C-alpha positions in Angstrom: 75.3 47.6 165.7 74.7 44.2 164.4 75.4 41.4 167.1 77.9 38.7 166.7 75.1 36.1 166.6 73.6 38.0 163.8 76.8 37.9 161.9 77.2 34.2 162.5 73.6 33.4 161.3 74.2 35.7 158.2 77.5 33.9 157.4 75.8 30.4 157.7 73.0 31.7 155.2 75.9 32.9 153.0 77.5 29.4 153.2 74.1 27.9 152.4 73.5 30.1 149.3 76.9 29.3 147.9 76.4 25.4 148.4 73.0 26.0 146.5 74.4 27.7 143.6 77.0 25.1 143.3 74.6 22.3 143.3 72.5 24.2 140.8 75.4 24.5 138.6 76.1 20.6 138.9 72.6 19.9 138.0 72.5 22.2 134.9 75.8 20.8 133.8 74.4 17.3 133.9 71.2 18.2 132.2 73.2 19.9 129.4 74.8 16.5 128.4 71.3 15.2 127.4 69.4 18.4 126.3 70.3 21.3 123.9 71.8 24.0 125.9 69.0 26.5 124.8 66.2 24.2 126.1 68.2 23.8 129.4 68.1 27.6 129.8 64.3 28.0 128.9 63.3 25.1 131.1 65.4 26.3 134.0 64.2 29.8 133.5 60.6 29.0 133.3 60.9 26.9 136.5 62.4 29.8 138.4 59.7 32.2 137.1 56.9 30.0 138.2 58.5 29.4 141.6 59.3 33.1 142.2 56.0 34.2 140.9 54.3 31.9 143.6 56.4 33.2 146.3 55.6 36.8 145.3 51.9 36.1 145.2 52.0 34.4 148.6 53.8 37.4 150.2 51.7 40.0 148.7 54.8 41.4 146.5 53.9 43.5 143.6 55.4 42.2 140.3 54.1 44.9 138.2 56.0 47.6 139.6 56.8 50.8 137.3 60.4 50.4 138.4 60.6 47.3 136.3 60.9 49.4 133.2 63.5 51.9 134.6 66.9 52.2 132.8 68.8 50.3 135.6 66.6 47.3 135.2 66.8 47.3 131.5 70.5 47.4 131.8 70.4 44.7 134.4 68.3 42.4 132.1 70.9 42.6 129.2 73.8 41.8 131.5 71.6 38.9 133.2 70.9 37.4 129.9 74.5 37.5 128.8 76.0 36.3 132.1 73.5 33.5 132.4 73.9 32.4 128.8 77.8 32.5 128.7 78.1 30.9 132.1 75.8 27.9 131.4 77.8 27.3 128.2 81.0 27.5 130.3 79.8 25.0 132.9 78.3 22.6 130.0 81.5 22.7 127.9 84.3 23.2 130.3 85.3 21.8 133.8 82.8 22.9 136.4 85.9 23.7 138.7 87.5 26.1 136.3 84.3 28.0 135.5 83.6 28.2 139.2 86.9 29.5 139.9 86.8 32.2 137.2 83.4 33.3 138.5 84.9 34.2 141.9 86.6 37.2 140.2 83.2 38.8 140.0 83.5 40.9 143.2 87.0 42.1 142.0 85.4 43.3 138.6 82.6 44.8 140.4 84.9 47.1 142.5 86.8 48.1 139.2 83.5 48.8 137.7 82.2 50.8 140.4 85.2 52.9 140.3 84.8 53.5 136.5 81.2 53.8 136.2 80.0 55.3 139.5 83.1 57.3 140.3 83.8 55.6 143.6 87.2 56.2 145.1 89.5 53.2 144.8 93.1 53.8 145.6 96.3 52.2 144.5 96.3 49.4 147.0 92.9 48.2 145.8 93.9 48.6 142.3 96.9 46.5 142.9 94.6 43.9 144.3 92.3 44.1 141.3 95.3 43.4 139.1 96.4 40.4 141.3 92.9 38.9 141.0 93.0 39.3 137.3 96.2 37.6 137.1 94.8 34.7 139.1 92.2 34.5 136.3 94.7 34.4 133.7 96.6 31.6 135.6 93.3 29.6 135.7 92.9 30.1 131.9 96.5 29.3 131.1 96.7 31.3 127.7 99.6 30.1 125.6 99.7 26.7 127.2 98.8 23.5 125.4 95.9 22.8 127.8 94.3 26.1 127.0 90.9 26.0 125.4 89.1 29.0 123.9 86.0 27.8 125.4 87.4 28.7 128.9 86.7 32.4 127.7 82.9 31.6 128.0 83.3 31.6 131.8 85.0 35.2 131.5 82.1 36.5 129.6 79.7 34.9 132.0 81.6 36.5 135.0 81.7 39.9 133.2 77.8 39.6 132.6 77.2 38.8 136.3 79.4 41.8 137.3 77.5 43.9 135.1 74.1 42.8 136.5 75.5 43.4 140.1 76.6 47.0 139.3 73.2 47.6 137.8 71.3 46.2 140.7 72.9 48.9 142.8 71.0 51.5 141.0 67.7 49.4 140.7 64.6 51.0 142.3 64.4 50.3 145.9 60.7 49.4 145.5 61.6 46.1 143.8 62.0 43.4 146.4 63.8 40.1 146.4 61.1 38.1 144.9 60.4 40.6 142.1 64.2 40.7 141.2 64.2 36.8 141.2 61.1 36.7 139.1 62.5 39.0 136.3 66.1 37.6 136.8 64.6 34.2 135.7 62.6 35.6 132.8 66.2 37.0 131.6 67.2 33.4 131.6 64.2 32.5 129.3 65.2 35.1 127.0 68.7 34.0 127.1 67.6 30.6 126.1 65.4 31.7 123.4 68.1 33.8 121.8 70.6 31.0 121.9 68.0 28.6 120.4 68.3 30.7 117.1 72.1 30.0 117.0 71.9 26.3 118.3 69.2 25.2 115.9 68.4 22.2 117.8 65.0 20.5 118.2 63.1 20.3 121.3 63.8 17.0 123.2 61.2 15.5 125.5 63.2 15.0 128.8 63.1 11.7 130.6 62.6 11.4 134.3 66.1 11.8 135.3 66.5 15.1 133.2 63.2 16.4 134.8 64.6 15.7 138.2 67.8 17.5 137.3 66.1 20.6 136.1 63.8 20.6 139.1 66.6 20.3 141.4 68.5 23.0 139.6 65.4 25.4 140.0 64.8 24.4 143.6 68.5 24.8 144.7 68.8 28.0 142.6 65.7 29.7 144.2 66.8 28.6 147.7 70.3 29.9 147.1 69.0 33.4 145.8 66.8 33.6 148.8 69.5 32.5 151.1 71.9 35.3 149.7 69.3 37.9 150.3 68.7 36.6 153.9 72.6 36.7 154.4 72.9 40.2 153.3 70.1 41.5 155.4 70.9 39.4 158.7 74.7 40.4 159.2 77.0 43.0 158.4 78.0 43.0 154.8 81.8 43.0 155.6 81.2 40.0 157.9 79.2 37.8 155.6 80.3 38.7 152.1 83.8 36.9 152.4 81.9 33.7 152.8 80.8 34.0 149.0 84.1 32.3 148.2 82.9 29.1 149.8 81.2 28.5 146.5 84.8 27.8 145.1 85.2 25.0 147.5 81.7 23.5 146.6 82.2 23.9 142.9 85.6 22.4 142.8 84.6 19.6 145.1 81.5 18.6 143.0 83.5 18.8 139.7 86.0 16.3 141.2 83.5 14.1 142.8 80.6 14.0 140.2 82.6 14.7 136.9 86.0 13.3 137.4 87.8 16.7 137.1 91.4 17.2 138.2 92.8 20.3 140.2 96.5 20.9 139.8 98.9 23.3 141.4 98.4 26.0 138.9 94.7 25.8 139.2 95.0 26.3 143.1 97.5 29.1 142.6 95.1 30.9 140.5 92.1 30.2 142.7 94.4 31.5 145.8 95.1 34.7 144.0 91.5 35.4 143.0 90.3 34.7 146.7 93.1 36.8 148.3 92.6 39.7 146.2 88.9 39.7 146.8 89.1 39.4 150.7 91.7 42.1 150.6 89.5 44.5 148.5 86.6 44.1 150.9 88.8 44.4 154.0 90.5 47.6 152.6 87.1 49.0 151.5 85.6 48.6 155.0 88.8 50.0 156.7 88.5 53.1 154.6 84.8 53.7 155.4 85.4 53.3 159.0 88.3 55.4 159.3 87.3 58.4 156.8 84.4 60.1 158.1 85.3 63.5 156.7 87.6 62.6 153.7 88.9 59.6 151.7 92.6 58.9 152.1 94.7 56.9 149.6 93.4 53.2 149.8 
């Protein structure tokens, strides 16, 4: 049984990971104001490839594993490309706070996908919570309102891409460790940038010192956050540390307000609250069902 101290340490790693991802988003948003979006993706992806590759070599991790070409990894790569591409466009073209809020629906969509794709049992209570979470996304999007922007749908597409990636990761070969998954995940970002470059049709721009610093910061915080996330999941109980994923919402909204002058109103807060509460309830209910159903699965 995992100790309370391990759960505390795991929770701190999770909060650190979410802070790192939020800072990564802020750096990428800032860099995207000066550079073509495709170039930002390619530079960010190559930086992550180099850093994860160095970490893999230093730790003796095999990168040329046969599992890399497995079907789950190919599916994961497709979703990684779409998730990264659309989410970068979302944080570049829409408020960081709104994109971060929509991203928090990823665990909710993953549970729905697990039921539909893997046949996991999800009862009416969790399905109800899934619907509540999706309603929260609609409140953040505000379809039909004068303030609605079709560009907000980019964050939804990015969120769906990340949810598909997470589902595919569950079926990925166990022989692939954290550094290998990170290495190939960042290669997917390079591919996403190369594909978008065909659409964007923008020439290469030599970055200034500030842009280099922003891209470097995004890579460093992104790699740190990825490693901290893996450390969190392996240190404490999943049910104890996973709820702290939602701390990313606080960091993302806070950075959006402080660095980019974004505003947060009551409707935004309501939507965020519904997304977070639905996700927390789904995790709580799922843990309760597993703990109380050794022989059969009651309605959940």
